[in-house]
C-alpha positions, -999 to +999 in steps of 0.1 A: -231+048-568-223+050-531-193+031-518-181+017-485-160+048-477-191+071-479-211+052-453-184+038-430-176+050-395-141+064-400-113+067-375-117+031-364-096+025-334-078-008-330-070-029-300-035-043-303-032-081-307-010-082-275-034-060-254-056-078-229-093-083-232-098-060-203-080-033-223-103-042-253-134-040-231-124-006-217-119+007-253-153-006-263-168+011-233-150+044-239-159+044-276-194+031-270-189+002-295-195-036-294-166-046-315-130-035-323-106-043-350-075-061-338-043-049-352-008-064-351+024-046-342+028-041-380-005-021-379-021-048-401-056-060-394-056-094-376-093-097-370-122-084-350-131-089-313-166-084-300-180-079-265-198-112-271-165-130-280-151-118-246-181-131-227-188-164-245-153-175-255-134-164-224-154-155-193-180-182-197-152-208-202-135-197-170-108-178-188-091-146-175-097-115-196-069-098-177-043-123-190-059-132-224-049-111-254-071-098-281-051-117-307-060-150-292-097-144-303-087-137-339-093-170-357-100-179-393-103-157-423-104-119-419-134-106-438-129-070-451-142-047-478-123-022-499-129+015-492-140+021-528-161-011-532-198-003-540-226-008-515-238-039-533-205-055-526-207-045-489-242-061-487-230-092-505-200-097-483-220-091-450-246-116-462-221-142-474-201-142-442-230-133-419-211-105-402-226-074-386-194-053-389-170-051-418-135-036-415-129-012-444-094-014-460-076+010-483-046-008-496-033-025-464-046+003-441-077+001-419-097+032-426-130+024-410-158+000-402-192-005-419-218-017-394-254-028-398-264+006-385-243+024-412-260+002-438-295+009-423-290+046-426-278+046-462-295+017-480-331+012-492-352-004-465-359-036-484-322-043-488-316-037-451-344-062-442-328-088-465-294-083-449-308-086-414-328-117-423-297-134-438-273-124-410-297-134-382-305-169-396 
């Protein structure tokens, strides 16, 4: 059975929790991604920040992305998946928490991210449709 490690995008690059949202946006642009894991000074995952978070939670509210840190957008429970967890667990977790991207952890280390696109390329079409329907509702 396929596991998270086999379908994830590896070499996930973090934005530091003390880096600004301008820094995060530039990394997103340079990496051509819409979300980045946020890591602390201890290299532990603190959460995820998305381009939408920056726009909706900061810019639209009159906040300054040049002085707001990525860590300030990390709120609530961090949802992750183990690198060796089976695809069924990846799907279940994405559906349960309605997330489009799932950081992949090996021990305490971030080793990659599984996105909807990764799932779409590696999972039977009917399961992808089910996932999209659940996440989008």
